[in-house]
Structures are given as C-alpha cells and as structure tokens.
PDB file of N, CA, C and O in Angstrom:
ATOM      1  N   UNK A   1       0.874  -1.048  -0.027  1.00  0.00           N
ATOM      2  CA  UNK A   1      -0.004  -0.030  -0.012  1.00  0.00           C
ATOM      3  C   UNK A   1       0.932   1.198   0.075  1.00  0.00           C
ATOM      4  O   UNK A   1       1.794   1.333   0.943  1.00  0.00           O
ATOM      5  N   UNK A   2       0.654   2.144  -0.990  1.00  0.00           N
ATOM      6  CA  UNK A   2       1.554   3.345  -1.094  1.00  0.00           C
ATOM      7  C   UNK A   2       0.888   4.347  -0.158  1.00  0.00           C
ATOM      8  O   UNK A   2      -0.317   4.585  -0.244  1.00  0.00           O
ATOM      9  N   UNK A   3       1.663   4.919   0.717  1.00  0.00           N
ATOM     10  CA  UNK A   3       1.210   6.015   1.558  1.00  0.00           C
ATOM     11  C   UNK A   3       2.154   7.219   1.517  1.00  0.00           C
ATOM     12  O   UNK A   3       3.171   7.186   0.823  1.00  0.00           O
ATOM     13  N   UNK A   4       1.836   8.238   2.227  1.00  0.00           N
ATOM     14  CA  UNK A   4       2.637   9.371   2.391  1.00  0.00           C
ATOM     15  C   UNK A   4       2.674   9.757   3.777  1.00  0.00           C
ATOM     16  O   UNK A   4       1.649   9.749   4.459  1.00  0.00           O
ATOM     17  N   UNK A   5       3.872  10.118   4.260  1.00  0.00           N
ATOM     18  CA  UNK A   5       4.042  10.624   5.592  1.00  0.00           C
ATOM     19  C   UNK A   5       4.161  12.103   5.358  1.00  0.00           C
ATOM     20  O   UNK A   5       4.974  12.587   4.570  1.00  0.00           O
ATOM     21  N   UNK A   6       3.239  12.857   6.140  1.00  0.00           N
ATOM     22  CA  UNK A   6       3.171  14.310   6.036  1.00  0.00           C
ATOM     23  C   UNK A   6       3.539  14.880   7.387  1.00  0.00           C
ATOM     24  O   UNK A   6       3.026  14.479   8.431  1.00  0.00           O
ATOM     25  N   UNK A   7       4.445  15.829   7.320  1.00  0.00           N
ATOM     26  CA  UNK A   7       4.946  16.576   8.509  1.00  0.00           C
ATOM     27  C   UNK A   7       4.620  18.000   8.152  1.00  0.00           C
ATOM     28  O   UNK A   7       4.902  18.450   7.042  1.00  0.00           O
ATOM     29  N   UNK A   8       4.004  18.740   9.125  1.00  0.00           N
ATOM     30  CA  UNK A   8       3.690  20.073   8.927  1.00  0.00           C
ATOM     31  C   UNK A   8       3.807  20.946  10.097  1.00  0.00           C
ATOM     32  O   UNK A   8       3.767  20.430  11.214  1.00  0.00           O
ATOM     33  N   UNK A   9       3.956  22.285   9.957  1.00  0.00           N
ATOM     34  CA  UNK A   9       3.882  23.234  11.106  1.00  0.00           C
ATOM     35  C   UNK A   9       3.016  24.305  10.567  1.00  0.00           C
ATOM     36  O   UNK A   9       2.880  24.478   9.356  1.00  0.00           O
ATOM     37  N   UNK A  10       2.388  25.073  11.530  1.00  0.00           N
ATOM     38  CA  UNK A  10       1.517  26.171  11.196  1.00  0.00           C
ATOM     39  C   UNK A  10       2.039  27.522  11.810  1.00  0.00           C
ATOM     40  O   UNK A  10       1.247  28.350  12.261  1.00  0.00           O
ATOM     41  N   UNK A  11       3.309  27.702  11.811  1.00  0.00           N
ATOM     42  CA  UNK A  11       3.888  28.859  12.484  1.00  0.00           C
ATOM     43  C   UNK A  11       3.399  30.097  11.991  1.00  0.00           C
ATOM     44  O   UNK A  11       3.179  31.035  12.758  1.00  0.00           O
ATOM     45  N   UNK A  12       3.183  30.180  10.567  1.00  0.00           N
ATOM     46  CA  UNK A  12       2.712  31.458   9.903  1.00  0.00           C
ATOM     47  C   UNK A  12       1.295  31.678   9.943  1.00  0.00           C
ATOM     48  O   UNK A  12       0.854  32.750   9.527  1.00  0.00           O
ATOM     49  N   UNK A  13       0.434  30.683  10.449  1.00  0.00           N
ATOM     50  CA  UNK A  13      -0.994  30.832  10.444  1.00  0.00           C
ATOM     51  C   UNK A  13      -1.488  31.470  11.738  1.00  0.00           C
ATOM     52  O   UNK A  13      -0.816  31.452  12.769  1.00  0.00           O
ATOM     53  N   UNK A  14      -2.642  32.012  11.644  1.00  0.00           N
ATOM     54  CA  UNK A  14      -3.163  32.644  12.802  1.00  0.00           C
ATOM     55  C   UNK A  14      -3.716  31.618  13.829  1.00  0.00           C
ATOM     56  O   UNK A  14      -3.904  30.465  13.442  1.00  0.00           O
ATOM     57  N   UNK A  15      -3.975  31.946  15.050  1.00  0.00           N
ATOM     58  CA  UNK A  15      -4.504  30.899  16.008  1.00  0.00           C
ATOM     59  C   UNK A  15      -5.812  30.329  15.589  1.00  0.00           C
ATOM     60  O   UNK A  15      -6.062  29.140  15.783  1.00  0.00           O
ATOM     61  N   UNK A  16      -6.696  31.181  14.992  1.00  0.00           N
ATOM     62  CA  UNK A  16      -8.063  30.632  14.519  1.00  0.00           C
ATOM     63  C   UNK A  16      -7.770  29.691  13.417  1.00  0.00           C
ATOM     64  O   UNK A  16      -8.410  28.639  13.420  1.00  0.00           O
ATOM     65  N   UNK A  17      -6.866  29.905  12.428  1.00  0.00           N
ATOM     66  CA  UNK A  17      -6.614  28.945  11.379  1.00  0.00           C
ATOM     67  C   UNK A  17      -6.001  27.658  11.997  1.00  0.00           C
ATOM     68  O   UNK A  17      -6.383  26.554  11.607  1.00  0.00           O
ATOM     69  N   UNK A  18      -5.093  27.790  12.919  1.00  0.00           N
ATOM     70  CA  UNK A  18      -4.560  26.480  13.508  1.00  0.00           C
ATOM     71  C   UNK A  18      -5.636  25.684  14.085  1.00  0.00           C
ATOM     72  O   UNK A  18      -5.722  24.478  13.851  1.00  0.00           O
ATOM     73  N   UNK A  19      -6.443  26.297  14.815  1.00  0.00           N
ATOM     74  CA  UNK A  19      -7.599  25.466  15.426  1.00  0.00           C
ATOM     75  C   UNK A  19      -8.469  24.845  14.367  1.00  0.00           C
ATOM     76  O   UNK A  19      -8.795  23.659  14.434  1.00  0.00           O
ATOM     77  N   UNK A  20      -8.828  25.601  13.438  1.00  0.00           N
ATOM     78  CA  UNK A  20      -9.688  25.086  12.309  1.00  0.00           C
ATOM     79  C   UNK A  20      -9.000  23.846  11.531  1.00  0.00           C
ATOM     80  O   UNK A  20      -9.653  22.873  11.153  1.00  0.00           O
ATOM     81  N   UNK A  21      -7.661  23.984  11.341  1.00  0.00           N
ATOM     82  CA  UNK A  21      -6.928  22.897  10.670  1.00  0.00           C
ATOM     83  C   UNK A  21      -6.851  21.693  11.596  1.00  0.00           C
ATOM     84  O   UNK A  21      -7.014  20.567  11.126  1.00  0.00           O
ATOM     85  N   UNK A  22      -6.623  21.867  12.817  1.00  0.00           N
ATOM     86  CA  UNK A  22      -6.493  20.735  13.819  1.00  0.00           C
ATOM     87  C   UNK A  22      -7.949  19.942  13.769  1.00  0.00           C
ATOM     88  O   UNK A  22      -8.036  18.722  13.631  1.00  0.00           O
ATOM     89  N   UNK A  23      -8.960  20.745  13.891  1.00  0.00           N
ATOM     90  CA  UNK A  23     -10.207  20.076  13.989  1.00  0.00           C
ATOM     91  C   UNK A  23     -10.589  19.370  12.793  1.00  0.00           C
ATOM     92  O   UNK A  23     -11.202  18.303  12.827  1.00  0.00           O
ATOM     93  N   UNK A  24     -10.200  20.007  11.635  1.00  0.00           N
ATOM     94  CA  UNK A  24     -10.554  19.350  10.284  1.00  0.00           C
ATOM     95  C   UNK A  24      -9.680  18.057  10.136  1.00  0.00           C
ATOM     96  O   UNK A  24     -10.187  17.059   9.625  1.00  0.00           O
ATOM     97  N   UNK A  25      -8.461  18.049  10.544  1.00  0.00           N
ATOM     98  CA  UNK A  25      -7.581  16.843  10.490  1.00  0.00           C
ATOM     99  C   UNK A  25      -7.870  15.764  11.423  1.00  0.00           C
ATOM    100  O   UNK A  25      -7.927  14.589  11.059  1.00  0.00           O
ATOM    101  N   UNK A  26      -8.074  16.191  12.761  1.00  0.00           N
ATOM    102  CA  UNK A  26      -8.031  15.220  13.733  1.00  0.00           C
ATOM    103  C   UNK A  26      -9.450  15.002  14.417  1.00  0.00           C
ATOM    104  O   UNK A  26      -9.613  14.137  15.277  1.00  0.00           O
ATOM    105  N   UNK A  27     -10.393  15.784  14.010  1.00  0.00           N
ATOM    106  CA  UNK A  27     -11.663  15.717  14.683  1.00  0.00           C
ATOM    107  C   UNK A  27     -11.784  16.460  15.968  1.00  0.00           C
ATOM    108  O   UNK A  27     -10.820  17.083  16.413  1.00  0.00           O
ATOM    109  N   UNK A  28     -12.956  16.419  16.595  1.00  0.00           N
ATOM    110  CA  UNK A  28     -13.091  17.166  18.004  1.00  0.00           C
ATOM    111  C   UNK A  28     -14.300  16.530  18.673  1.00  0.00           C
ATOM    112  O   UNK A  28     -15.057  15.750  18.094  1.00  0.00           O
ATOM    113  N   UNK A  29     -14.412  16.892  19.836  1.00  0.00           N
ATOM    114  CA  UNK A  29     -15.606  16.404  20.650  1.00  0.00           C
ATOM    115  C   UNK A  29     -16.598  17.647  20.710  1.00  0.00           C
ATOM    116  O   UNK A  29     -16.189  18.755  21.055  1.00  0.00           O
ATOM    117  N   UNK A  30     -17.865  17.419  20.371  1.00  0.00           N
ATOM    118  CA  UNK A  30     -18.795  18.414  20.316  1.00  0.00           C
ATOM    119  C   UNK A  30     -19.919  18.236  21.442  1.00  0.00           C
ATOM    120  O   UNK A  30     -20.421  17.127  21.627  1.00  0.00           O
ATOM    121  N   UNK A  31     -20.264  19.242  22.112  1.00  0.00           N
ATOM    122  CA  UNK A  31     -21.112  19.163  23.217  1.00  0.00           C
ATOM    123  C   UNK A  31     -22.439  20.031  22.848  1.00  0.00           C
ATOM    124  O   UNK A  31     -22.343  21.095  22.235  1.00  0.00           O
ATOM    125  N   UNK A  32     -23.599  19.526  23.242  1.00  0.00           N
ATOM    126  CA  UNK A  32     -24.872  20.244  22.912  1.00  0.00           C
ATOM    127  C   UNK A  32     -25.760  20.107  24.171  1.00  0.00           C
ATOM    128  O   UNK A  32     -25.632  19.157  24.943  1.00  0.00           O
ATOM    129  N   UNK A  33     -26.655  21.083  24.343  1.00  0.00           N
ATOM    130  CA  UNK A  33     -27.565  21.124  25.352  1.00  0.00           C
ATOM    131  C   UNK A  33     -26.861  21.181  26.741  1.00  0.00           C
ATOM    132  O   UNK A  33     -27.051  20.379  27.655  1.00  0.00           O
ATOM    133  N   UNK A  34     -25.979  22.302  26.762  1.00  0.00           N
ATOM    134  CA  UNK A  34     -25.182  22.536  28.041  1.00  0.00           C
ATOM    135  C   UNK A  34     -24.348  21.323  28.514  1.00  0.00           C
ATOM    136  O   UNK A  34     -24.124  21.155  29.712  1.00  0.00           O
ATOM    137  N   UNK A  35     -23.912  20.518  27.607  1.00  0.00           N
ATOM    138  CA  UNK A  35     -23.046  19.438  28.016  1.00  0.00           C
ATOM    139  C   UNK A  35     -23.779  18.132  28.231  1.00  0.00           C
ATOM    140  O   UNK A  35     -23.175  17.117  28.580  1.00  0.00           O
ATOM    141  N   UNK A  36     -25.079  18.163  28.023  1.00  0.00           N
ATOM    142  CA  UNK A  36     -25.846  16.948  28.246  1.00  0.00           C
ATOM    143  C   UNK A  36     -25.614  15.753  27.193  1.00  0.00           C
ATOM    144  O   UNK A  36     -25.822  14.574  27.483  1.00  0.00           O
ATOM    145  N   UNK A  37     -25.171  16.183  25.970  1.00  0.00           N
ATOM    146  CA  UNK A  37     -24.917  15.281  24.935  1.00  0.00           C
ATOM    147  C   UNK A  37     -23.587  15.620  24.395  1.00  0.00           C
ATOM    148  O   UNK A  37     -23.240  16.792  24.249  1.00  0.00           O
ATOM    149  N   UNK A  38     -22.772  14.527  24.069  1.00  0.00           N
ATOM    150  CA  UNK A  38     -21.509  14.749  23.446  1.00  0.00           C
ATOM    151  C   UNK A  38     -21.393  13.948  22.195  1.00  0.00           C
ATOM    152  O   UNK A  38     -22.011  12.886  22.121  1.00  0.00           O
ATOM    153  N   UNK A  39     -20.702  14.336  21.268  1.00  0.00           N
ATOM    154  CA  UNK A  39     -20.563  13.785  19.997  1.00  0.00           C
ATOM    155  C   UNK A  39     -19.084  13.842  19.529  1.00  0.00           C
ATOM    156  O   UNK A  39     -18.484  14.917  19.541  1.00  0.00           O
ATOM    157  N   UNK A  40     -18.490  12.690  19.115  1.00  0.00           N
ATOM    158  CA  UNK A  40     -17.171  12.696  18.576  1.00  0.00           C
ATOM    159  C   UNK A  40     -17.236  12.996  17.122  1.00  0.00           C
ATOM    160  O   UNK A  40     -17.764  12.147  16.404  1.00  0.00           O
ATOM    161  N   UNK A  41     -16.776  14.074  16.594  1.00  0.00           N
ATOM    162  CA  UNK A  41     -16.733  14.382  15.277  1.00  0.00           C
ATOM    163  C   UNK A  41     -15.422  13.952  14.585  1.00  0.00           C
ATOM    164  O   UNK A  41     -14.344  14.358  15.021  1.00  0.00           O
ATOM    165  N   UNK A  42     -15.499  13.126  13.498  1.00  0.00           N
ATOM    166  CA  UNK A  42     -14.354  12.562  12.925  1.00  0.00           C
ATOM    167  C   UNK A  42     -13.609  13.649  12.134  1.00  0.00           C
ATOM    168  O   UNK A  42     -14.194  14.625  11.664  1.00  0.00           O
ATOM    169  N   UNK A  43     -12.285  13.433  12.010  1.00  0.00           N
ATOM    170  CA  UNK A  43     -11.464  14.313  11.165  1.00  0.00           C
ATOM    171  C   UNK A  43     -11.107  13.661   9.959  1.00  0.00           C
ATOM    172  O   UNK A  43     -11.300  12.454   9.820  1.00  0.00           O
ATOM    173  N   UNK A  44     -10.569  14.411   9.024  1.00  0.00           N
ATOM    174  CA  UNK A  44     -10.169  13.955   7.619  1.00  0.00           C
ATOM    175  C   UNK A  44      -9.161  12.728   7.757  1.00  0.00           C
ATOM    176  O   UNK A  44      -9.268  11.786   6.973  1.00  0.00           O
ATOM    177  N   UNK A  45      -8.326  12.733   8.605  1.00  0.00           N
ATOM    178  CA  UNK A  45      -7.434  11.699   8.682  1.00  0.00           C
ATOM    179  C   UNK A  45      -8.004  10.345   9.123  1.00  0.00           C
ATOM    180  O   UNK A  45      -7.590   9.285   8.653  1.00  0.00           O
ATOM    181  N   UNK A  46      -8.912  10.421   9.990  1.00  0.00           N
ATOM    182  CA  UNK A  46      -9.728   9.157  10.328  1.00  0.00           C
ATOM    183  C   UNK A  46     -10.612   8.757   9.179  1.00  0.00           C
ATOM    184  O   UNK A  46     -10.648   7.571   8.849  1.00  0.00           O
ATOM    185  N   UNK A  47     -11.341   9.675   8.536  1.00  0.00           N
ATOM    186  CA  UNK A  47     -12.231   9.435   7.444  1.00  0.00           C
ATOM    187  C   UNK A  47     -11.457   8.827   6.296  1.00  0.00           C
ATOM    188  O   UNK A  47     -11.989   7.911   5.669  1.00  0.00           O
ATOM    189  N   UNK A  48     -10.247   9.251   5.962  1.00  0.00           N
ATOM    190  CA  UNK A  48      -9.488   8.736   4.830  1.00  0.00           C
ATOM    191  C   UNK A  48      -8.541   7.582   5.253  1.00  0.00           C
ATOM    192  O   UNK A  48      -7.562   7.275   4.573  1.00  0.00           O
ATOM    193  N   UNK A  49      -8.875   6.966   6.392  1.00  0.00           N
ATOM    194  CA  UNK A  49      -7.998   5.821   6.891  1.00  0.00           C
ATOM    195  C   UNK A  49      -6.593   6.135   7.133  1.00  0.00           C
ATOM    196  O   UNK A  49      -5.724   5.289   6.924  1.00  0.00           O
ATOM    197  N   UNK A  50      -6.327   7.294   7.558  1.00  0.00           N
ATOM    198  CA  UNK A  50      -4.951   7.727   7.879  1.00  0.00           C
ATOM    199  C   UNK A  50      -4.618   7.397   9.308  1.00  0.00           C
ATOM    200  O   UNK A  50      -5.445   6.794   9.993  1.00  0.00           O
ATOM    201  N   UNK A  51      -3.429   7.765   9.804  1.00  0.00           N
ATOM    202  CA  UNK A  51      -2.964   7.472  11.119  1.00  0.00           C
ATOM    203  C   UNK A  51      -2.103   8.672  11.609  1.00  0.00           C
ATOM    204  O   UNK A  51      -1.141   9.058  10.945  1.00  0.00           O
ATOM    205  N   UNK A  52      -2.453   9.233  12.742  1.00  0.00           N
ATOM    206  CA  UNK A  52      -1.617  10.176  13.480  1.00  0.00           C
ATOM    207  C   UNK A  52      -0.551   9.496  14.074  1.00  0.00           C
ATOM    208  O   UNK A  52      -0.722   8.485  14.756  1.00  0.00           O
ATOM    209  N   UNK A  53       0.758  10.098  13.808  1.00  0.00           N
ATOM    210  CA  UNK A  53       1.984   9.468  14.347  1.00  0.00           C
ATOM    211  C   UNK A  53       2.503  10.251  15.446  1.00  0.00           C
ATOM    212  O   UNK A  53       2.865   9.672  16.470  1.00  0.00           O
ATOM    213  N   UNK A  54       2.582  11.601  15.330  1.00  0.00           N
ATOM    214  CA  UNK A  54       3.048  12.466  16.444  1.00  0.00           C
ATOM    215  C   UNK A  54       2.378  13.801  16.187  1.00  0.00           C
ATOM    216  O   UNK A  54       1.508  13.961  15.331  1.00  0.00           O
ATOM    217  N   UNK A  55       2.850  14.758  16.996  1.00  0.00           N
ATOM    218  CA  UNK A  55       2.245  16.150  16.772  1.00  0.00           C
ATOM    219  C   UNK A  55       2.744  16.623  15.413  1.00  0.00           C
ATOM    220  O   UNK A  55       3.944  16.735  15.164  1.00  0.00           O
ATOM    221  N   UNK A  56       1.757  16.900  14.533  1.00  0.00           N
ATOM    222  CA  UNK A  56       2.167  17.548  13.217  1.00  0.00           C
ATOM    223  C   UNK A  56       2.654  16.507  12.194  1.00  0.00           C
ATOM    224  O   UNK A  56       3.168  16.865  11.135  1.00  0.00           O
ATOM    225  N   UNK A  57       2.485  15.202  12.527  1.00  0.00           N
ATOM    226  CA  UNK A  57       2.902  14.202  11.624  1.00  0.00           C
ATOM    227  C   UNK A  57       1.829  13.030  11.528  1.00  0.00           C
ATOM    228  O   UNK A  57       1.356  12.491  12.529  1.00  0.00           O
ATOM    229  N   UNK A  58       1.520  12.716  10.319  1.00  0.00           N
ATOM    230  CA  UNK A  58       0.510  11.676  10.102  1.00  0.00           C
ATOM    231  C   UNK A  58       0.799  10.936   8.795  1.00  0.00           C
ATOM    232  O   UNK A  58       1.525  11.455   7.947  1.00  0.00           O
ATOM    233  N   UNK A  59       0.266   9.779   8.623  1.00  0.00           N
ATOM    234  CA  UNK A  59       0.296   8.941   7.371  1.00  0.00           C
ATOM    235  C   UNK A  59      -1.026   9.048   6.704  1.00  0.00           C
ATOM    236  O   UNK A  59      -2.064   9.013   7.365  1.00  0.00           O
ATOM    237  N   UNK A  60      -1.017   9.182   5.364  1.00  0.00           N
ATOM    238  CA  UNK A  60      -2.298   9.192   4.665  1.00  0.00           C
ATOM    239  C   UNK A  60      -2.112   8.390   3.337  1.00  0.00           C
ATOM    240  O   UNK A  60      -1.079   8.516   2.679  1.00  0.00           O
ATOM    241  N   UNK A  61      -3.091   7.594   2.969  1.00  0.00           N
ATOM    242  CA  UNK A  61      -3.045   6.803   1.713  1.00  0.00           C
ATOM    243  C   UNK A  61      -2.850   7.793   0.517  1.00  0.00           C
ATOM    244  O   UNK A  61      -3.282   8.946   0.527  1.00  0.00           O
ATOM    245  N   UNK A  62      -2.200   7.261  -0.447  1.00  0.00           N
ATOM    246  CA  UNK A  62      -1.824   8.104  -1.554  1.00  0.00           C
ATOM    247  C   UNK A  62      -3.016   8.662  -2.318  1.00  0.00           C
ATOM    248  O   UNK A  62      -2.903   9.734  -2.912  1.00  0.00           O
ATOM    249  N   UNK A  63      -4.143   7.981  -2.324  1.00  0.00           N
ATOM    250  CA  UNK A  63      -5.216   8.478  -3.207  1.00  0.00           C
ATOM    251  C   UNK A  63      -5.918   9.774  -2.465  1.00  0.00           C
ATOM    252  O   UNK A  63      -6.730  10.465  -3.080  1.00  0.00           O
ATOM    253  N   UNK A  64      -5.587  10.023  -1.247  1.00  0.00           N
ATOM    254  CA  UNK A  64      -6.225  11.243  -0.586  1.00  0.00           C
ATOM    255  C   UNK A  64      -5.116  12.370  -0.347  1.00  0.00           C
ATOM    256  O   UNK A  64      -5.403  13.400   0.263  1.00  0.00           O
ATOM    257  N   UNK A  65      -4.009  12.160  -0.786  1.00  0.00           N
ATOM    258  CA  UNK A  65      -2.990  13.029  -0.609  1.00  0.00           C
ATOM    259  C   UNK A  65      -3.240  14.475  -1.036  1.00  0.00           C
ATOM    260  O   UNK A  65      -3.010  15.435  -0.300  1.00  0.00           O
ATOM    261  N   UNK A  66      -3.741  14.565  -2.315  1.00  0.00           N
ATOM    262  CA  UNK A  66      -3.964  15.860  -2.807  1.00  0.00           C
ATOM    263  C   UNK A  66      -4.929  16.737  -2.095  1.00  0.00           C
ATOM    264  O   UNK A  66      -4.796  17.960  -2.081  1.00  0.00           O
ATOM    265  N   UNK A  67      -5.915  16.101  -1.493  1.00  0.00           N
ATOM    266  CA  UNK A  67      -6.993  16.760  -0.773  1.00  0.00           C
ATOM    267  C   UNK A  67      -6.407  17.476   0.542  1.00  0.00           C
ATOM    268  O   UNK A  67      -6.660  18.637   0.864  1.00  0.00           O
ATOM    269  N   UNK A  68      -5.607  16.611   1.224  1.00  0.00           N
ATOM    270  CA  UNK A  68      -4.985  17.051   2.491  1.00  0.00           C
ATOM    271  C   UNK A  68      -3.825  18.042   2.276  1.00  0.00           C
ATOM    272  O   UNK A  68      -3.655  18.977   3.059  1.00  0.00           O
ATOM    273  N   UNK A  69      -3.065  17.845   1.262  1.00  0.00           N
ATOM    274  CA  UNK A  69      -1.884  18.710   0.946  1.00  0.00           C
ATOM    275  C   UNK A  69      -2.451  20.148   0.564  1.00  0.00           C
ATOM    276  O   UNK A  69      -1.934  21.177   1.000  1.00  0.00           O
ATOM    277  N   UNK A  70      -3.468  20.141  -0.218  1.00  0.00           N
ATOM    278  CA  UNK A  70      -4.046  21.463  -0.690  1.00  0.00           C
ATOM    279  C   UNK A  70      -4.663  22.230   0.486  1.00  0.00           C
ATOM    280  O   UNK A  70      -4.513  23.446   0.605  1.00  0.00           O
ATOM    281  N   UNK A  71      -5.351  21.493   1.339  1.00  0.00           N
ATOM    282  CA  UNK A  71      -5.844  22.096   2.504  1.00  0.00           C
ATOM    283  C   UNK A  71      -4.720  22.790   3.372  1.00  0.00           C
ATOM    284  O   UNK A  71      -4.864  23.932   3.808  1.00  0.00           O
ATOM    285  N   UNK A  72      -3.708  22.102   3.573  1.00  0.00           N
ATOM    286  CA  UNK A  72      -2.523  22.668   4.395  1.00  0.00           C
ATOM    287  C   UNK A  72      -1.822  23.778   3.708  1.00  0.00           C
ATOM    288  O   UNK A  72      -1.442  24.776   4.320  1.00  0.00           O
ATOM    289  N   UNK A  73      -1.650  23.605   2.434  1.00  0.00           N
ATOM    290  CA  UNK A  73      -0.949  24.722   1.679  1.00  0.00           C
ATOM    291  C   UNK A  73      -1.844  25.986   1.597  1.00  0.00           C
ATOM    292  O   UNK A  73      -1.301  27.090   1.598  1.00  0.00           O
ATOM    293  N   UNK A  74      -3.110  25.877   1.532  1.00  0.00           N
ATOM    294  CA  UNK A  74      -4.061  26.968   1.548  1.00  0.00           C
ATOM    295  C   UNK A  74      -3.972  27.778   2.925  1.00  0.00           C
ATOM    296  O   UNK A  74      -4.262  28.972   3.001  1.00  0.00           O
ATOM    297  N   UNK A  75      -3.584  27.078   3.898  1.00  0.00           N
ATOM    298  CA  UNK A  75      -3.469  27.729   5.226  1.00  0.00           C
ATOM    299  C   UNK A  75      -2.113  27.965   5.806  1.00  0.00           C
ATOM    300  O   UNK A  75      -1.912  27.945   7.021  1.00  0.00           O
ATOM    301  N   UNK A  76      -1.171  28.192   4.900  1.00  0.00           N
ATOM    302  CA  UNK A  76       0.237  28.683   5.218  1.00  0.00           C
ATOM    303  C   UNK A  76       1.080  27.683   6.034  1.00  0.00           C
ATOM    304  O   UNK A  76       1.894  28.071   6.871  1.00  0.00           O
ATOM    305  N   UNK A  77       0.862  26.416   5.770  1.00  0.00           N
ATOM    306  CA  UNK A  77       1.590  25.283   6.440  1.00  0.00           C
ATOM    307  C   UNK A  77       2.876  25.111   5.779  1.00  0.00           C
ATOM    308  O   UNK A  77       2.956  25.133   4.551  1.00  0.00           O
ATOM    309  N   UNK A  78       3.963  24.929   6.594  1.00  0.00           N
ATOM    310  CA  UNK A  78       5.224  24.416   6.085  1.00  0.00           C
ATOM    311  C   UNK A  78       5.201  22.937   6.070  1.00  0.00           C
ATOM    312  O   UNK A  78       5.032  22.301   7.110  1.00  0.00           O
ATOM    313  N   UNK A  79       5.376  22.340   4.848  1.00  0.00           N
ATOM    314  CA  UNK A  79       5.131  20.898   4.709  1.00  0.00           C
ATOM    315  C   UNK A  79       6.405  20.108   4.332  1.00  0.00           C
ATOM    316  O   UNK A  79       7.367  20.645   3.783  1.00  0.00           O
ATOM    317  N   UNK A  80       6.356  18.908   4.635  1.00  0.00           N
ATOM    318  CA  UNK A  80       7.402  17.871   4.207  1.00  0.00           C
ATOM    319  C   UNK A  80       6.524  16.590   3.872  1.00  0.00           C
ATOM    320  O   UNK A  80       5.876  16.031   4.757  1.00  0.00           O
ATOM    321  N   UNK A  81       6.531  16.183   2.648  1.00  0.00           N
ATOM    322  CA  UNK A  81       5.770  14.988   2.248  1.00  0.00           C
ATOM    323  C   UNK A  81       6.800  13.870   1.799  1.00  0.00           C
ATOM    324  O   UNK A  81       7.626  14.070   0.908  1.00  0.00           O
ATOM    325  N   UNK A  82       6.691  12.771   2.435  1.00  0.00           N
ATOM    326  CA  UNK A  82       7.641  11.673   2.186  1.00  0.00           C
ATOM    327  C   UNK A  82       6.831  10.468   1.728  1.00  0.00           C
ATOM    328  O   UNK A  82       6.005   9.965   2.489  1.00  0.00           O
ATOM    329  N   UNK A  83       7.055   9.973   0.453  1.00  0.00           N
ATOM    330  CA  UNK A  83       6.495   8.749   0.028  1.00  0.00           C
ATOM    331  C   UNK A  83       6.997   7.492   0.779  1.00  0.00           C
ATOM    332  O   UNK A  83       8.180   7.368   1.097  1.00  0.00           O
ATOM    333  N   UNK A  84       6.052   6.568   1.048  1.00  0.00           N
ATOM    334  CA  UNK A  84       6.534   5.347   1.713  1.00  0.00           C
ATOM    335  C   UNK A  84       5.623   4.202   1.198  1.00  0.00           C
ATOM    336  O   UNK A  84       4.598   4.441   0.559  1.00  0.00           O
ATOM    337  N   UNK A  85       6.011   3.034   1.480  1.00  0.00           N
ATOM    338  CA  UNK A  85       5.208   1.745   1.148  1.00  0.00           C
ATOM    339  C   UNK A  85       5.031   0.954   2.317  1.00  0.00           C
ATOM    340  O   UNK A  85       6.028   0.596   2.943  1.00  0.00           O
ATOM    341  N   UNK A  86       3.791   0.610   2.724  1.00  0.00           N
ATOM    342  CA  UNK A  86       3.467  -0.207   3.849  1.00  0.00           C
ATOM    343  C   UNK A  86       3.105  -1.578   3.357  1.00  0.00           C
ATOM    344  O   UNK A  86       2.371  -1.686   2.375  1.00  0.00           O
ATOM    345  N   UNK A  87       3.592  -2.671   4.005  1.00  0.00           N
ATOM    346  CA  UNK A  87       3.335  -3.996   3.633  1.00  0.00           C
ATOM    347  C   UNK A  87       2.288  -4.581   4.528  1.00  0.00           C
ATOM    348  O   UNK A  87       1.917  -5.744   4.366  1.00  0.00           O
TER     349      UNK A  87
END
C-alpha cells in the first residue's frame, strides 16, 4: 500500500486557522444542550483511513494526498511530504 508521511507546522498561520486545521484533520468532541450530549466528530485523517503518528505528523493513503496537501498549503503550512510503502 502506497502512503505518504506528512509533516507540517503552522507557525505562519493565525491561531484561529490553527484550530480550524486541527479540528478538520483530527476531529473534535462536540457538546450540545449545555453538555448533556457529546458527539465525537471525525477528522479527515480518520475518514481517509490515515494515522496520526506524532504532533504535526501523520500517514495518509496516496489517493487522498492531494486533498490534504491542498488544505494545508491554503492555510500557510510548512510541509514535508515523504512517500512510503507499507506491507
């Protein structure tokens, strides 16, 4: 299986952009009715069968690379993308 290891930093982005990117990539816990109900919202990495490795580093299958990379580039991320093969 061909995958890409993506490493990024958001030093140039505003705090609101950082939070938005983090929520989009990794998901978040959503509360409603004053905390009576909670929902786990999935992020793009989970939806696309990726895996978080470390802070700012994740693996994503090659067919979803362009969607994730374009999202990060639009939001001023410094990127390193490394191709890899998993057996």
